[in-house]
N, C-alpha and C positions, 0 to 999 in steps of 0.2 A: 504494500500500499505507499503511495506516495503522498503523504500527508504530513503536516507540520511537524517538526521534531519535538516540539513542546506543546502541552495543552493543558488547561485549566480543569479541574475536577471538583464538583461539589458531590460529596458522597452520599447524601441522602437529601431529598427534597419531596415534600409531601404536596406541593402545589404546582409544580412545573408540568405534570403529565396527569390529566384530569383521570381521577379515579384511581392512580396508581402511585406506589412508592418508587422513585424513580432516582437514579445515578444522572448527574448533569455534566455533559462535557461543553466547555466552552473552546472553540477553535478561534486561534487569534486571526486579524485581519478582518476589515470592514470596508465596505463601497460607499457607507454613508458617513457623514460626521454630524451627529445629532448633538445639539448644544447640551441636552440634559442627560447623554448617555452615562450610565452609572458603572460602564467597563471601559473607561477611556484607554487604559493599557492595552486590552484585547482589540479595541476598535483600531489603534494604532499600530497594532501588530507587535507589541512589545512581549516578551515571552519570560522575562524575570519572574522567578518564584513559580513558575508553571512544572509540571510534571512530564517526565519521559512517556512514550507511548507504552512502553514495557509496564512500568509502573501503572498507568491507568487501565491497561488491559489485563493485568494480573488481577488487581483490585476487584474490576467487574466480574470478572469470571469466576472469584473466591465468594462475591457477595450475590451472585445471580440469583440462588435459591431464596434469598430473602428480598428481593428486587421484583417489580412488576415490569419495568421498562426501563430505557435508557433515552434521554433527551440530547441530542446533538444541537447545541446552540453556538452562540459567537459574541461578538464578530458575525460575520455572515459564513455561514458552513458552506453555501453553493460557490464560492469562490474557489474551493478546494475539489479538483477535477475527479479525485478517488475518493470522494464521499461515499459514492456507491459502494465501493470495496468495504468500507468501513461498516455502513450498514447491513451488507451481507455477511460480514464478519460476526457482527451481534445477534444475526437472527441464526446463524448456522452453529456458532460455538458456545452460544447462552442461551439460546431459544427466548430471549427477552424481545419484547416489542420496542420498535425505535419510534420515537416523536422527532420531527424536524422542524425547527425554528428557522422562519426566513423572512426577509424585508420585502420580497417581492420584486425587487429590481433586477433578477437575473432570470428573466423567464426562459431565455435559451438554454440554460443550465438545467433550470427547472423540469422543462421538456425532456432535456436529455435523460434525466433521472426517472421520469414518472411514464415516460413512454418508450425507454431502453433505446433511444436513437443512437444509430451508431454502433449498435450489438448485431451480431448476425443473429442471434437468439434470445428471444425473450426471457428475462431472468426476473423473477417475482421475489427473488430474496432482496433484491436491491429496494424494494419498494418501502417507504416509510409507511407506519402504522398509523400515525396521526401526523398532520401538520398544522402549525400555527403561524400565521402570515401577520405581519405588521401592517397597520393602515396608520401612516404617519400623521398624515394632513389631507386636505384636499389636493388633487394633483399639483396644482399651480403653487402650493405650500412645499412642494418639496425642493424647491430653490433652495430653501432654508437649510437642507441636508445635504446639498453638495450635488443635486442631480439637475443638469442643465438641460438634458433631453426632454421627450414628451412622457414624464412619468405616469401620466394619465394611461395612456397605450400599455406600458409597462406593467401597470398595476392590473390593468383588464385582461391582459394574457395572462398573468401568473393566476388571478382569480379563475378564469376559463378552465385552465389547465387543471387546477385544484379540484374544481366542480366535475368535470368529466373523468377525473380518476376514480372518482367513487371513494377515495379514501376520507376517514373522519378527519374533521378539521375545524376550525375556528378562526376568527379574525380578531385582532386586537388592537388598541390603541393605548398608548400613555397619554393622560389627558393633562396636558399644559394649556393655559388659555391661548397663548400665542399660536397653536397649532392645531387643537381641537376645540371648537367652541360652538355656542348655538346657531351662529351665523352660517356653519359649515355642515349643519346637520343635513339638509336636503341634498347636498351634492354628495356626501360620502354614502347616505342612506341609499341614492340612486346607484352608488359604485359598487355597494355590496347587497344589493339586493337579492332576496332568495337564501341568502347565508344561513347556515347551520345556528352559528352562534357568533356573536359579536361581544367582547369583552373590555371592557373600560377600566383600566387601572390607573392609580392616581400618581401624576407626578411627585417624587420626592427629593427634597435637594438633599446634596451630600455626595462628593467625589464625583461630581459631573464634568463631563468633558470640557465644557466652557466654566469656568470658575465661577463667573457672574451669576450663574444659575444657580449656585448654592447658596444665594441670597434671596431667591424667588420663594414664595410662600408655597407650601404643598397643595395640591388639589383636595378639596373637602369633600366631605360625604354630599353635603346638599349640593354642591357644583355636580357631582358625579350622578346622584339620582335625577336631577333634574334633567341632565342629558339621556339619562337611560330612558326616561319618561317620553322624552320627544322621539327617541330613537324606536321605542314601543308603537308609538301612535303612528309610525310610518311602515310599520309592519315588520319592522328588525328585532329579531330574538336578542335582545340586549340585556346583559347581566352585569352586575357590578359586585366584584366580591367585597366583602368587608376591607376597610381602610386597614385592618390589622393584617388579614391575611395577604394584602398586596404588598404591604411592607416586607413581609417574610420573604416574598417571593423576588425582592430586588437583591 
């Protein structure tokens, strides 16, 4: 497998894989620059303090009987072309289900993974069992995250691929008023219409990629539930975990 030499590992999570106890792997490197990102070192590709693949694989293999799944997160995992080999390894060597986290900005890579494009034979072992895709803002808002191309088309392609795959999935947003607010509801609701579930998580200051955001107020329950109500009224199955649970997932 041609993957990063070092990766991050959260040994146990109760909130990152719906309904499962999971280990979370963090692959370094990201194609976005989100000011509120709480993993700035990973986003910038820094590997200090991370673990070797041998350590991570040994741990997951030993812990597999106590786990329900593995989450492959980042950064942006789809930057790594051998991601399919890693997913296949977890399926065949540990029998664990695999959840993939992605920002939706690499639909070509997503298509390669989900449709096995470029492979002479279809291989179901490389398919993730669950996909979580971020909705950062309205398409025009993605310029704040470093995307100057047509983010709307990239998002629509990724959403379409996920829908067609038949794989369990949900969409999620970090609620910061600069990027997710009441004025954007109609545009975002139109984008994700028909989704299985849309989750709103609160922005929380602390260790942000842009240090200025550490002085911004966290999203409150009233703000989150107001947004949820508006999305529900537009037919979007929107859920807001408790602020406590959201904080534990960061």
